[in-house]
Predicted model as a PDB file, atoms N, CA, C, CB and O in Angstrom, pLDDT in the B-factor column:
MODEL        1                                                                  
ATOM      1  N   ILE A   1      -1.844  -2.610 -10.716  1.00 92.00           N  
ATOM      2  CA  ILE A   1      -3.616  -2.933 -10.112  1.00 92.00           C  
ATOM      3  C   ILE A   1      -3.977  -1.158 -10.666  1.00 92.00           C  
ATOM      4  CB  ILE A   1      -3.908  -3.378  -7.568  1.00 92.00           C  
ATOM      5  O   ILE A   1      -3.372  -0.105 -10.464  1.00 92.00           O  
ATOM      6  N   PRO A   2      -5.002  -1.425 -11.283  1.00 92.00           N  
ATOM      7  CA  PRO A   2      -5.391  -0.160 -11.660  1.00 92.00           C  
ATOM      8  C   PRO A   2      -6.567   1.113 -10.824  1.00 92.00           C  
ATOM      9  CB  PRO A   2      -5.873  -0.578 -12.906  1.00 92.00           C  
ATOM     10  O   PRO A   2      -7.773   0.916 -10.971  1.00 92.00           O  
ATOM     11  N   HIS A   3      -6.220   2.030 -10.206  1.00 96.00           N  
ATOM     12  CA  HIS A   3      -7.028   2.973  -9.414  1.00 96.00           C  
ATOM     13  C   HIS A   3      -6.716   4.260  -9.662  1.00 96.00           C  
ATOM     14  CB  HIS A   3      -6.924   2.784  -8.053  1.00 96.00           C  
ATOM     15  O   HIS A   3      -5.721   4.583 -10.311  1.00 96.00           O  
ATOM     16  N   LYS A   4      -7.496   5.033  -9.191  1.00 97.00           N  
ATOM     17  CA  LYS A   4      -7.414   6.807  -9.670  1.00 97.00           C  
ATOM     18  C   LYS A   4      -6.637   7.150  -8.902  1.00 97.00           C  
ATOM     19  CB  LYS A   4      -8.678   7.884  -9.570  1.00 97.00           C  
ATOM     20  O   LYS A   4      -5.747   7.954  -9.181  1.00 97.00           O  
ATOM     21  N   GLU A   5      -6.817   6.542  -7.596  1.00 97.00           N  
ATOM     22  CA  GLU A   5      -6.061   7.886  -6.735  1.00 97.00           C  
ATOM     23  C   GLU A   5      -4.761   7.313  -5.892  1.00 97.00           C  
ATOM     24  CB  GLU A   5      -7.282   8.678  -5.432  1.00 97.00           C  
ATOM     25  O   GLU A   5      -4.323   7.838  -4.868  1.00 97.00           O  
ATOM     26  N   CYS A   6      -4.065   5.752  -6.732  1.00 98.00           N  
ATOM     27  CA  CYS A   6      -2.867   5.701  -6.308  1.00 98.00           C  
ATOM     28  C   CYS A   6      -2.296   4.175  -7.027  1.00 98.00           C  
ATOM     29  CB  CYS A   6      -2.894   5.853  -4.630  1.00 98.00           C  
ATOM     30  O   CYS A   6      -2.992   3.170  -6.886  1.00 98.00           O  
ATOM     31  N   LYS A   7      -1.395   4.132  -7.554  1.00 98.00           N  
ATOM     32  CA  LYS A   7      -0.260   3.087  -7.615  1.00 98.00           C  
ATOM     33  C   LYS A   7      -0.639   1.915  -7.105  1.00 98.00           C  
ATOM     34  CB  LYS A   7       0.942   3.451  -6.920  1.00 98.00           C  
ATOM     35  O   LYS A   7      -0.662   1.875  -5.875  1.00 98.00           O  
ATOM     36  N   ILE A   8      -0.899   1.086  -7.602  1.00 98.00           N  
ATOM     37  CA  ILE A   8      -0.705  -0.343  -6.773  1.00 98.00           C  
ATOM     38  C   ILE A   8      -0.284  -0.995  -7.180  1.00 98.00           C  
ATOM     39  CB  ILE A   8      -1.476  -1.053  -6.358  1.00 98.00           C  
ATOM     40  O   ILE A   8      -0.608  -0.960  -8.367  1.00 98.00           O  
ATOM     41  N   THR A   9       0.512  -1.916  -6.951  1.00 98.00           N  
ATOM     42  CA  THR A   9       1.834  -2.828  -7.507  1.00 98.00           C  
ATOM     43  C   THR A   9       2.140  -4.035  -6.609  1.00 98.00           C  
ATOM     44  CB  THR A   9       3.289  -1.903  -7.543  1.00 98.00           C  
ATOM     45  O   THR A   9       2.413  -3.999  -5.409  1.00 98.00           O  
ATOM     46  N   VAL A  10       2.052  -5.050  -7.362  1.00 97.00           N  
ATOM     47  CA  VAL A  10       2.163  -6.742  -6.407  1.00 97.00           C  
ATOM     48  C   VAL A  10       3.409  -7.214  -7.125  1.00 97.00           C  
ATOM     49  CB  VAL A  10       0.582  -8.188  -6.673  1.00 97.00           C  
ATOM     50  O   VAL A  10       3.627  -7.180  -8.336  1.00 97.00           O  
ATOM     51  N   PHE A  11       4.341  -7.752  -5.954  1.00 96.00           N  
ATOM     52  CA  PHE A  11       5.335  -8.215  -6.585  1.00 96.00           C  
ATOM     53  C   PHE A  11       5.338  -9.549  -5.467  1.00 96.00           C  
ATOM     54  CB  PHE A  11       6.691  -7.108  -6.777  1.00 96.00           C  
ATOM     55  O   PHE A  11       4.920  -9.649  -4.314  1.00 96.00           O  
ATOM     56  N   ALA A  12       6.069 -10.578  -6.468  1.00 95.00           N  
ATOM     57  CA  ALA A  12       6.052 -12.013  -5.273  1.00 95.00           C  
ATOM     58  C   ALA A  12       8.172 -12.333  -5.217  1.00 95.00           C  
ATOM     59  CB  ALA A  12       4.719 -14.132  -6.401  1.00 95.00           C  
ATOM     60  O   ALA A  12       9.002 -12.611  -6.083  1.00 95.00           O  
ATOM     61  N   TRP A  13       8.238 -12.089  -3.736  1.00 94.00           N  
ATOM     62  CA  TRP A  13       9.578 -11.748  -3.840  1.00 94.00           C  
ATOM     63  C   TRP A  13       9.871 -12.734  -2.479  1.00 94.00           C  
ATOM     64  CB  TRP A  13       9.970  -9.942  -3.807  1.00 94.00           C  
ATOM     65  O   TRP A  13       8.909 -12.991  -1.756  1.00 94.00           O  
ATOM     66  N   ASN A  14      10.912 -13.159  -2.219  1.00 96.00           N  
ATOM     67  CA  ASN A  14      11.410 -14.136  -0.795  1.00 96.00           C  
ATOM     68  C   ASN A  14      10.123 -14.933  -0.206  1.00 96.00           C  
ATOM     69  CB  ASN A  14      12.061 -13.022   0.660  1.00 96.00           C  
ATOM     70  O   ASN A  14       9.853 -14.968   0.995  1.00 96.00           O  
ATOM     71  N   ASN A  15       9.478 -15.478  -1.082  1.00 96.00           N  
ATOM     72  CA  ASN A  15       8.198 -16.179  -0.330  1.00 96.00           C  
ATOM     73  C   ASN A  15       7.021 -15.171   0.341  1.00 96.00           C  
ATOM     74  CB  ASN A  15       8.824 -17.107   0.967  1.00 96.00           C  
ATOM     75  O   ASN A  15       6.366 -15.334   1.370  1.00 96.00           O  
ATOM     76  N   ARG A  16       7.006 -14.176  -0.540  1.00 97.00           N  
ATOM     77  CA  ARG A  16       6.367 -13.210   0.203  1.00 97.00           C  
ATOM     78  C   ARG A  16       5.595 -12.310  -0.870  1.00 97.00           C  
ATOM     79  CB  ARG A  16       7.416 -12.414   1.106  1.00 97.00           C  
ATOM     80  O   ARG A  16       6.194 -11.647  -1.717  1.00 97.00           O  
ATOM     81  N   TYR A  17       4.443 -12.348  -0.769  1.00 97.00           N  
ATOM     82  CA  TYR A  17       3.854 -11.131  -1.540  1.00 97.00           C  
ATOM     83  C   TYR A  17       3.819  -9.661  -0.867  1.00 97.00           C  
ATOM     84  CB  TYR A  17       2.402 -11.482  -1.863  1.00 97.00           C  
ATOM     85  O   TYR A  17       3.315  -9.246   0.177  1.00 97.00           O  
ATOM     86  N   LEU A  18       4.769  -8.876  -2.183  1.00 98.00           N  
ATOM     87  CA  LEU A  18       4.620  -7.090  -1.691  1.00 98.00           C  
ATOM     88  C   LEU A  18       3.502  -6.324  -2.248  1.00 98.00           C  
ATOM     89  CB  LEU A  18       5.939  -6.121  -2.207  1.00 98.00           C  
ATOM     90  O   LEU A  18       3.354  -6.102  -3.449  1.00 98.00           O  
ATOM     91  N   ILE A  19       2.742  -5.943  -1.334  1.00 98.00           N  
ATOM     92  CA  ILE A  19       1.744  -4.996  -2.229  1.00 98.00           C  
ATOM     93  C   ILE A  19       2.086  -3.496  -1.642  1.00 98.00           C  
ATOM     94  CB  ILE A  19      -0.114  -5.432  -1.995  1.00 98.00           C  
ATOM     95  O   ILE A  19       1.877  -3.092  -0.498  1.00 98.00           O  
ATOM     96  N   LYS A  20       2.695  -2.756  -2.795  1.00 98.00           N  
ATOM     97  CA  LYS A  20       3.147  -1.914  -2.892  1.00 98.00           C  
ATOM     98  C   LYS A  20       2.346  -0.555  -3.258  1.00 98.00           C  
ATOM     99  CB  LYS A  20       3.940  -2.312  -3.500  1.00 98.00           C  
ATOM    100  O   LYS A  20       2.241  -0.476  -4.482  1.00 98.00           O  
ATOM    101  N   LEU A  21       1.804   0.436  -2.653  1.00 98.00           N  
ATOM    102  CA  LEU A  21       0.808   1.504  -2.586  1.00 98.00           C  
ATOM    103  C   LEU A  21       1.195   2.688  -3.121  1.00 98.00           C  
ATOM    104  CB  LEU A  21       0.413   1.766  -1.330  1.00 98.00           C  
ATOM    105  O   LEU A  21       1.130   3.299  -2.054  1.00 98.00           O  
ATOM    106  N   GLU A  22       1.513   3.442  -3.825  1.00 98.00           N  
ATOM    107  CA  GLU A  22       2.033   4.954  -4.536  1.00 98.00           C  
ATOM    108  C   GLU A  22       1.200   5.764  -4.635  1.00 98.00           C  
ATOM    109  CB  GLU A  22       2.529   5.000  -5.865  1.00 98.00           C  
ATOM    110  O   GLU A  22       0.052   5.580  -5.040  1.00 98.00           O  
ATOM    111  N   GLN A  23       1.807   7.014  -4.181  1.00 98.00           N  
ATOM    112  CA  GLN A  23       0.748   8.115  -4.245  1.00 98.00           C  
ATOM    113  C   GLN A  23       2.173   9.616  -4.142  1.00 98.00           C  
ATOM    114  CB  GLN A  23      -0.747   7.918  -2.497  1.00 98.00           C  
ATOM    115  O   GLN A  23       3.014   9.762  -3.254  1.00 98.00           O  
ATOM    116  N   GLY A  24       2.001  10.281  -5.098  1.00 96.00           N  
ATOM    117  CA  GLY A  24       3.422  11.373  -5.077  1.00 96.00           C  
ATOM    118  C   GLY A  24       4.397  10.535  -4.825  1.00 96.00           C  
ATOM    119  O   GLY A  24       4.860   9.524  -5.352  1.00 96.00           O  
ATOM    120  N   LEU A  25       4.628  11.250  -3.802  1.00 95.00           N  
ATOM    121  CA  LEU A  25       6.499  10.999  -3.375  1.00 95.00           C  
ATOM    122  C   LEU A  25       6.469   9.860  -1.943  1.00 95.00           C  
ATOM    123  CB  LEU A  25       7.503  13.039  -2.662  1.00 95.00           C  
ATOM    124  O   LEU A  25       7.324   9.237  -1.314  1.00 95.00           O  
ATOM    125  N   LEU A  26       5.214   9.994  -1.890  1.00 98.00           N  
ATOM    126  CA  LEU A  26       4.759   8.384  -0.673  1.00 98.00           C  
ATOM    127  C   LEU A  26       4.458   6.977  -1.110  1.00 98.00           C  
ATOM    128  CB  LEU A  26       3.253   8.560   0.163  1.00 98.00           C  
ATOM    129  O   LEU A  26       3.874   6.716  -2.162  1.00 98.00           O  
ATOM    130  N   GLU A  27       4.797   6.273  -0.431  1.00 98.00           N  
ATOM    131  CA  GLU A  27       4.897   4.945  -0.511  1.00 98.00           C  
ATOM    132  C   GLU A  27       4.591   3.873   0.842  1.00 98.00           C  
ATOM    133  CB  GLU A  27       6.217   4.835  -0.990  1.00 98.00           C  
ATOM    134  O   GLU A  27       5.279   3.742   1.854  1.00 98.00           O  
ATOM    135  N   GLN A  28       3.170   3.093   0.431  1.00 98.00           N  
ATOM    136  CA  GLN A  28       3.155   2.090   1.537  1.00 98.00           C  
ATOM    137  C   GLN A  28       3.779   0.286   0.722  1.00 98.00           C  
ATOM    138  CB  GLN A  28       1.171   2.100   2.224  1.00 98.00           C  
ATOM    139  O   GLN A  28       3.807  -0.143  -0.431  1.00 98.00           O  
ATOM    140  N   THR A  29       4.157  -0.251   2.002  1.00 98.00           N  
ATOM    141  CA  THR A  29       4.401  -1.486   1.388  1.00 98.00           C  
ATOM    142  C   THR A  29       3.634  -2.602   2.502  1.00 98.00           C  
ATOM    143  CB  THR A  29       6.155  -1.700   1.147  1.00 98.00           C  
ATOM    144  O   THR A  29       3.899  -2.604   3.704  1.00 98.00           O  
ATOM    145  N   PHE A  30       2.808  -3.380   1.963  1.00 98.00           N  
ATOM    146  CA  PHE A  30       2.563  -4.354   3.148  1.00 98.00           C  
ATOM    147  C   PHE A  30       2.831  -5.756   2.198  1.00 98.00           C  
ATOM    148  CB  PHE A  30       0.771  -4.200   3.982  1.00 98.00           C  
ATOM    149  O   PHE A  30       2.502  -6.129   1.072  1.00 98.00           O  
ATOM    150  N   LYS A  31       3.822  -6.435   3.615  1.00 98.00           N  
ATOM    151  CA  LYS A  31       4.179  -7.884   3.112  1.00 98.00           C  
ATOM    152  C   LYS A  31       3.342  -9.014   3.745  1.00 98.00           C  
ATOM    153  CB  LYS A  31       5.698  -8.211   3.426  1.00 98.00           C  
ATOM    154  O   LYS A  31       3.092  -9.052   4.950  1.00 98.00           O  
ATOM    155  N   VAL A  32       2.873 -10.051   2.733  1.00 98.00           N  
ATOM    156  CA  VAL A  32       2.135 -10.984   3.114  1.00 98.00           C  
ATOM    157  C   VAL A  32       2.903 -12.633   2.652  1.00 98.00           C  
ATOM    158  CB  VAL A  32       0.684 -10.595   2.453  1.00 98.00           C  
ATOM    159  O   VAL A  32       3.387 -13.055   1.602  1.00 98.00           O  
ATOM    160  N   ASN A  33       2.727 -13.174   3.895  1.00 97.00           N  
ATOM    161  CA  ASN A  33       3.285 -14.788   3.598  1.00 97.00           C  
ATOM    162  C   ASN A  33       2.444 -15.340   2.619  1.00 97.00           C  
ATOM    163  CB  ASN A  33       3.231 -15.871   4.928  1.00 97.00           C  
ATOM    164  O   ASN A  33       1.217 -15.428   2.592  1.00 97.00           O  
ATOM    165  N   GLU A  34       3.444 -15.757   1.688  1.00 96.00           N  
ATOM    166  CA  GLU A  34       2.709 -17.201   0.907  1.00 96.00           C  
ATOM    167  C   GLU A  34       2.325 -17.960   1.252  1.00 96.00           C  
ATOM    168  CB  GLU A  34       3.133 -17.932   0.276  1.00 96.00           C  
ATOM    169  O   GLU A  34       1.491 -18.665   0.682  1.00 96.00           O  
ATOM    170  N   TYR A  35       2.804 -18.123   2.370  1.00 96.00           N  
ATOM    171  CA  TYR A  35       2.485 -19.694   2.674  1.00 96.00           C  
ATOM    172  C   TYR A  35       0.887 -19.418   3.661  1.00 96.00           C  
ATOM    173  CB  TYR A  35       4.120 -20.638   3.827  1.00 96.00           C  
ATOM    174  O   TYR A  35       0.187 -20.337   4.086  1.00 96.00           O  
ATOM    175  N   ASP A  36       0.627 -18.054   3.831  1.00 97.00           N  
ATOM    176  CA  ASP A  36      -0.695 -17.632   4.339  1.00 97.00           C  
ATOM    177  C   ASP A  36      -1.968 -17.673   3.608  1.00 97.00           C  
ATOM    178  CB  ASP A  36      -0.589 -16.430   4.677  1.00 97.00           C  
ATOM    179  O   ASP A  36      -3.153 -17.759   3.932  1.00 97.00           O  
ATOM    180  N   LEU A  37      -1.404 -17.594   2.663  1.00 96.00           N  
ATOM    181  CA  LEU A  37      -2.707 -17.886   1.275  1.00 96.00           C  
ATOM    182  C   LEU A  37      -3.090 -18.986   0.673  1.00 96.00           C  
ATOM    183  CB  LEU A  37      -2.454 -17.310   0.042  1.00 96.00           C  
ATOM    184  O   LEU A  37      -2.691 -20.148   0.597  1.00 96.00           O  
ATOM    185  N   ALA A  38      -3.839 -18.438   0.316  1.00 94.00           N  
ATOM    186  CA  ALA A  38      -3.909 -20.629  -0.402  1.00 94.00           C  
ATOM    187  C   ALA A  38      -3.917 -20.136  -2.152  1.00 94.00           C  
ATOM    188  CB  ALA A  38      -6.385 -22.073   0.167  1.00 94.00           C  
ATOM    189  O   ALA A  38      -3.974 -21.020  -3.006  1.00 94.00           O  
ATOM    190  N   GLY A  39      -3.880 -19.254  -2.393  1.00 89.00           N  
ATOM    191  CA  GLY A  39      -2.978 -18.874  -3.880  1.00 89.00           C  
ATOM    192  C   GLY A  39      -2.801 -17.454  -4.053  1.00 89.00           C  
ATOM    193  O   GLY A  39      -3.270 -16.775  -3.139  1.00 89.00           O  
ATOM    194  N   GLU A  40      -2.190 -16.779  -5.081  1.00 88.00           N  
ATOM    195  CA  GLU A  40      -2.736 -15.494  -5.763  1.00 88.00           C  
ATOM    196  C   GLU A  40      -3.934 -15.200  -5.548  1.00 88.00           C  
ATOM    197  CB  GLU A  40      -2.677 -15.468  -7.071  1.00 88.00           C  
ATOM    198  O   GLU A  40      -4.146 -14.889  -4.375  1.00 88.00           O  
ATOM    199  N   SER A  41      -4.597 -15.180  -6.058  1.00 91.00           N  
ATOM    200  CA  SER A  41      -6.133 -15.111  -6.203  1.00 91.00           C  
ATOM    201  C   SER A  41      -6.545 -14.472  -4.883  1.00 91.00           C  
ATOM    202  CB  SER A  41      -6.890 -16.633  -6.444  1.00 91.00           C  
ATOM    203  O   SER A  41      -6.974 -13.340  -4.660  1.00 91.00           O  
ATOM    204  N   GLU A  42      -6.258 -15.675  -3.925  1.00 96.00           N  
ATOM    205  CA  GLU A  42      -6.706 -14.877  -2.293  1.00 96.00           C  
ATOM    206  C   GLU A  42      -5.678 -13.377  -2.459  1.00 96.00           C  
ATOM    207  CB  GLU A  42      -6.012 -16.169  -0.407  1.00 96.00           C  
ATOM    208  O   GLU A  42      -6.308 -12.320  -2.429  1.00 96.00           O  
ATOM    209  N   LEU A  43      -4.710 -13.322  -2.565  1.00 94.00           N  
ATOM    210  CA  LEU A  43      -4.322 -12.029  -2.551  1.00 94.00           C  
ATOM    211  C   LEU A  43      -4.731 -10.944  -3.322  1.00 94.00           C  
ATOM    212  CB  LEU A  43      -3.290 -12.052  -2.681  1.00 94.00           C  
ATOM    213  O   LEU A  43      -4.214  -9.881  -2.979  1.00 94.00           O  
ATOM    214  N   TYR A  44      -5.453 -10.895  -4.199  1.00 93.00           N  
ATOM    215  CA  TYR A  44      -5.887 -10.040  -4.946  1.00 93.00           C  
ATOM    216  C   TYR A  44      -7.569  -9.347  -3.963  1.00 93.00           C  
ATOM    217  CB  TYR A  44      -6.016 -10.909  -6.565  1.00 93.00           C  
ATOM    218  O   TYR A  44      -8.016  -8.201  -4.011  1.00 93.00           O  
ATOM    219  N   LYS A  45      -8.049 -10.382  -3.287  1.00 95.00           N  
ATOM    220  CA  LYS A  45      -8.973 -10.205  -2.585  1.00 95.00           C  
ATOM    221  C   LYS A  45      -9.057  -9.424  -1.630  1.00 95.00           C  
ATOM    222  CB  LYS A  45      -9.231 -11.006  -2.291  1.00 95.00           C  
ATOM    223  O   LYS A  45     -10.116  -8.925  -1.247  1.00 95.00           O  
ATOM    224  N   ILE A  46      -7.589  -9.164  -0.974  1.00 97.00           N  
ATOM    225  CA  ILE A  46      -6.949  -8.304   0.383  1.00 97.00           C  
ATOM    226  C   ILE A  46      -7.352  -7.349  -0.331  1.00 97.00           C  
ATOM    227  CB  ILE A  46      -5.254  -8.280   0.982  1.00 97.00           C  
ATOM    228  O   ILE A  46      -8.340  -6.824   0.181  1.00 97.00           O  
ATOM    229  N   ILE A  47      -7.000  -6.814  -1.412  1.00 97.00           N  
ATOM    230  CA  ILE A  47      -6.491  -5.657  -1.886  1.00 97.00           C  
ATOM    231  C   ILE A  47      -8.062  -4.967  -2.686  1.00 97.00           C  
ATOM    232  CB  ILE A  47      -5.004  -6.042  -2.987  1.00 97.00           C  
ATOM    233  O   ILE A  47      -8.156  -4.809  -3.903  1.00 97.00           O  
ATOM    234  N   ASP A  48      -9.259  -4.610  -1.612  1.00 96.00           N  
ATOM    235  CA  ASP A  48     -10.347  -4.236  -1.734  1.00 96.00           C  
ATOM    236  C   ASP A  48     -10.332  -3.185  -1.585  1.00 96.00           C  
ATOM    237  CB  ASP A  48     -11.079  -4.685  -1.213  1.00 96.00           C  
ATOM    238  O   ASP A  48      -9.362  -2.679  -1.020  1.00 96.00           O  
ATOM    239  N   GLU A  49     -11.416  -2.394  -2.035  1.00 96.00           N  
ATOM    240  CA  GLU A  49     -11.902  -0.941  -2.032  1.00 96.00           C  
ATOM    241  C   GLU A  49     -11.699  -0.689  -0.084  1.00 96.00           C  
ATOM    242  CB  GLU A  49     -13.936  -0.803  -2.840  1.00 96.00           C  
ATOM    243  O   GLU A  49     -10.842   0.078   0.356  1.00 96.00           O  
ATOM    244  N   PRO A  50     -12.314  -1.205   0.508  1.00 98.00           N  
ATOM    245  CA  PRO A  50     -11.694  -0.462   2.145  1.00 98.00           C  
ATOM    246  C   PRO A  50     -10.250  -0.640   2.289  1.00 98.00           C  
ATOM    247  CB  PRO A  50     -12.354  -1.268   3.687  1.00 98.00           C  
ATOM    248  O   PRO A  50      -9.577   0.289   2.736  1.00 98.00           O  
ATOM    249  N   PHE A  51      -9.814  -1.541   2.014  1.00 98.00           N  
ATOM    250  CA  PHE A  51      -8.195  -1.743   2.220  1.00 98.00           C  
ATOM    251  C   PHE A  51      -7.198  -0.378   1.275  1.00 98.00           C  
ATOM    252  CB  PHE A  51      -7.762  -3.606   1.443  1.00 98.00           C  
ATOM    253  O   PHE A  51      -6.117   0.114   1.598  1.00 98.00           O  
ATOM    254  N   ILE A  52      -7.989  -0.105   0.172  1.00 98.00           N  
ATOM    255  CA  ILE A  52      -6.994   1.029  -0.778  1.00 98.00           C  
ATOM    256  C   ILE A  52      -7.695   2.298  -0.179  1.00 98.00           C  
ATOM    257  CB  ILE A  52      -7.148   0.946  -2.841  1.00 98.00           C  
ATOM    258  O   ILE A  52      -7.185   3.379  -0.473  1.00 98.00           O  
ATOM    259  N   GLN A  53      -8.992   2.294   0.764  1.00 98.00           N  
ATOM    260  CA  GLN A  53      -9.545   3.856   1.245  1.00 98.00           C  
ATOM    261  C   GLN A  53      -8.336   4.035   2.807  1.00 98.00           C  
ATOM    262  CB  GLN A  53     -11.885   3.804   1.833  1.00 98.00           C  
ATOM    263  O   GLN A  53      -7.623   4.981   3.144  1.00 98.00           O  
ATOM    264  N   ASP A  54      -8.563   2.659   3.449  1.00 98.00           N  
ATOM    265  CA  ASP A  54      -7.386   2.793   4.392  1.00 98.00           C  
ATOM    266  C   ASP A  54      -6.013   3.231   4.127  1.00 98.00           C  
ATOM    267  CB  ASP A  54      -7.198   1.695   4.877  1.00 98.00           C  
ATOM    268  O   ASP A  54      -5.537   4.032   4.931  1.00 98.00           O  
ATOM    269  N   ALA A  55      -5.252   2.823   3.082  1.00 98.00           N  
ATOM    270  CA  ALA A  55      -4.273   3.460   2.809  1.00 98.00           C  
ATOM    271  C   ALA A  55      -3.951   4.592   2.428  1.00 98.00           C  
ATOM    272  CB  ALA A  55      -3.930   3.044   2.335  1.00 98.00           C  
ATOM    273  O   ALA A  55      -2.818   5.032   2.621  1.00 98.00           O  
ATOM    274  N   ILE A  56      -5.185   5.474   1.628  1.00 98.00           N  
ATOM    275  CA  ILE A  56      -5.368   6.648   1.026  1.00 98.00           C  
ATOM    276  C   ILE A  56      -5.304   7.672   2.520  1.00 98.00           C  
ATOM    277  CB  ILE A  56      -6.889   6.623   0.029  1.00 98.00           C  
ATOM    278  O   ILE A  56      -4.774   8.763   2.729  1.00 98.00           O  
ATOM    279  N   ARG A  57      -5.919   6.962   3.190  1.00 98.00           N  
ATOM    280  CA  ARG A  57      -6.514   8.074   4.464  1.00 98.00           C  
ATOM    281  C   ARG A  57      -4.959   8.110   5.427  1.00 98.00           C  
ATOM    282  CB  ARG A  57      -8.291   7.199   5.687  1.00 98.00           C  
ATOM    283  O   ARG A  57      -4.669   9.084   6.122  1.00 98.00           O  
ATOM    284  N   ARG A  58      -4.250   7.121   5.333  1.00 98.00           N  
ATOM    285  CA  ARG A  58      -2.644   7.228   5.424  1.00 98.00           C  
ATOM    286  C   ARG A  58      -1.786   8.085   4.778  1.00 98.00           C  
ATOM    287  CB  ARG A  58      -2.110   6.175   5.076  1.00 98.00           C  
ATOM    288  O   ARG A  58      -0.848   8.672   5.316  1.00 98.00           O  
ATOM    289  N   PHE A  59      -2.153   8.167   3.466  1.00 98.00           N  
ATOM    290  CA  PHE A  59      -1.197   8.846   2.864  1.00 98.00           C  
ATOM    291  C   PHE A  59      -1.500  10.570   3.262  1.00 98.00           C  
ATOM    292  CB  PHE A  59      -1.253   8.415   1.227  1.00 98.00           C  
ATOM    293  O   PHE A  59      -0.775  11.537   3.496  1.00 98.00           O  
ATOM    294  N   GLU A  60      -2.470  10.412   3.214  1.00 98.00           N  
ATOM    295  CA  GLU A  60      -3.045  12.195   3.627  1.00 98.00           C  
ATOM    296  C   GLU A  60      -2.518  12.395   5.145  1.00 98.00           C  
ATOM    297  CB  GLU A  60      -5.186  12.463   3.656  1.00 98.00           C  
ATOM    298  O   GLU A  60      -2.254  13.567   5.411  1.00 98.00           O  
ATOM    299  N   ASP A  61      -2.320  11.468   6.177  1.00 98.00           N  
ATOM    300  CA  ASP A  61      -1.349  11.389   7.459  1.00 98.00           C  
ATOM    301  C   ASP A  61      -0.232  11.882   7.043  1.00 98.00           C  
ATOM    302  CB  ASP A  61      -1.053  10.008   8.081  1.00 98.00           C  
ATOM    303  O   ASP A  61       0.078  13.049   7.282  1.00 98.00           O  
ATOM    304  N   MET A  62       0.722  10.841   6.184  1.00 98.00           N  
ATOM    305  CA  MET A  62       1.764  10.854   5.914  1.00 98.00           C  
ATOM    306  C   MET A  62       2.330  12.399   5.590  1.00 98.00           C  
ATOM    307  CB  MET A  62       1.808   9.918   5.001  1.00 98.00           C  
ATOM    308  O   MET A  62       3.211  13.023   6.182  1.00 98.00           O  
ATOM    309  N   ASN A  63       1.514  12.793   4.441  1.00 98.00           N  
ATOM    310  CA  ASN A  63       1.785  14.031   3.933  1.00 98.00           C  
ATOM    311  C   ASN A  63       2.052  14.881   4.870  1.00 98.00           C  
ATOM    312  CB  ASN A  63       0.866  14.501   3.197  1.00 98.00           C  
ATOM    313  O   ASN A  63       3.114  15.489   5.002  1.00 98.00           O  
ATOM    314  N   LEU A  64       0.433  15.004   6.028  1.00 98.00           N  
ATOM    315  CA  LEU A  64       0.182  15.856   7.077  1.00 98.00           C  
ATOM    316  C   LEU A  64       1.997  16.400   8.079  1.00 98.00           C  
ATOM    317  CB  LEU A  64      -1.107  14.791   8.111  1.00 98.00           C  
ATOM    318  O   LEU A  64       2.560  17.447   8.397  1.00 98.00           O  
ATOM    319  N   SER A  65       2.213  15.105   8.188  1.00 98.00           N  
ATOM    320  CA  SER A  65       3.340  14.307   8.921  1.00 98.00           C  
ATOM    321  C   SER A  65       4.777  14.988   8.430  1.00 98.00           C  
ATOM    322  CB  SER A  65       3.265  12.550   8.487  1.00 98.00           C  
ATOM    323  O   SER A  65       5.668  15.463   9.134  1.00 98.00           O  
ATOM    324  N   LEU A  66       4.688  14.859   6.822  1.00 97.00           N  
ATOM    325  CA  LEU A  66       6.062  15.508   6.631  1.00 97.00           C  
ATOM    326  C   LEU A  66       5.919  17.191   6.402  1.00 97.00           C  
ATOM    327  CB  LEU A  66       6.818  14.767   5.246  1.00 97.00           C  
ATOM    328  O   LEU A  66       6.905  17.915   6.541  1.00 97.00           O  
ATOM    329  N   LEU A  67       4.654  17.703   6.054  1.00 97.00           N  
ATOM    330  CA  LEU A  67       4.610  19.304   6.128  1.00 97.00           C  
ATOM    331  C   LEU A  67       5.109  19.174   7.247  1.00 97.00           C  
ATOM    332  CB  LEU A  67       3.266  20.234   6.027  1.00 97.00           C  
ATOM    333  O   LEU A  67       6.335  19.283   7.252  1.00 97.00           O  
ATOM    334  N   GLN A  68       4.479  18.921   8.517  1.00 98.00           N  
ATOM    335  CA  GLN A  68       4.598  19.407  10.051  1.00 98.00           C  
ATOM    336  C   GLN A  68       6.412  19.173  10.329  1.00 98.00           C  
ATOM    337  CB  GLN A  68       3.397  18.208  11.303  1.00 98.00           C  
ATOM    338  O   GLN A  68       7.232  19.712  11.073  1.00 98.00           O  
ATOM    339  N   ALA A  69       6.450  18.457   9.653  1.00 97.00           N  
ATOM    340  CA  ALA A  69       8.377  18.057  10.010  1.00 97.00           C  
ATOM    341  C   ALA A  69       9.168  19.295   9.203  1.00 97.00           C  
ATOM    342  CB  ALA A  69       9.113  16.089   9.076  1.00 97.00           C  
ATOM    343  O   ALA A  69       9.846  20.055   9.894  1.00 97.00           O  
ATOM    344  N   ARG A  70       9.103  19.504   7.837  1.00 96.00           N  
ATOM    345  CA  ARG A  70       9.564  20.362   7.120  1.00 96.00           C  
ATOM    346  C   ARG A  70       9.444  22.019   7.592  1.00 96.00           C  
ATOM    347  CB  ARG A  70       8.963  20.030   5.952  1.00 96.00           C  
ATOM    348  O   ARG A  70      10.255  22.851   7.184  1.00 96.00           O  
ATOM    349  N   GLN A  71       8.215  22.390   8.588  1.00 97.00           N  
ATOM    350  CA  GLN A  71       7.919  23.577   8.915  1.00 97.00           C  
ATOM    351  C   GLN A  71       8.423  23.704  10.318  1.00 97.00           C  
ATOM    352  CB  GLN A  71       6.531  23.845   8.714  1.00 97.00           C  
ATOM    353  O   GLN A  71       8.404  24.848  10.774  1.00 97.00           O  
ATOM    354  N   ARG A  72       8.823  22.845  11.009  1.00 96.00           N  
ATOM    355  CA  ARG A  72       9.745  23.099  12.459  1.00 96.00           C  
ATOM    356  C   ARG A  72      11.062  23.690  12.003  1.00 96.00           C  
ATOM    357  CB  ARG A  72      10.124  21.565  13.405  1.00 96.00           C  
ATOM    358  O   ARG A  72      11.811  23.452  11.055  1.00 96.00           O  
ATOM    359  N   PRO A  73      11.081  24.573  13.044  1.00 93.00           N  
ATOM    360  CA  PRO A  73      11.958  25.452  12.922  1.00 93.00           C  
ATOM    361  C   PRO A  73      13.861  24.640  13.026  1.00 93.00           C  
ATOM    362  CB  PRO A  73      11.431  26.579  14.188  1.00 93.00           C  
ATOM    363  O   PRO A  73      14.849  25.368  12.925  1.00 93.00           O  
TER     364      PRO A  73                                                      
ENDMDL                                                                          
END                                                                             
């Protein structure tokens, strides 16, 4: 799924959909049970702009956390 701030990939595996978001060296993966959705089209309704912006904020937190961990003595 094209997006200017992160790479978004959707996989179907082991009766689950995996929504993978990547930004630089960081990634987030969300698993959704295939049986919880009426179909694949419903999955794409989940991946809306508010969902993506929440993930972008988490990437910022993740970056900060990694930076702080690397700076500890």
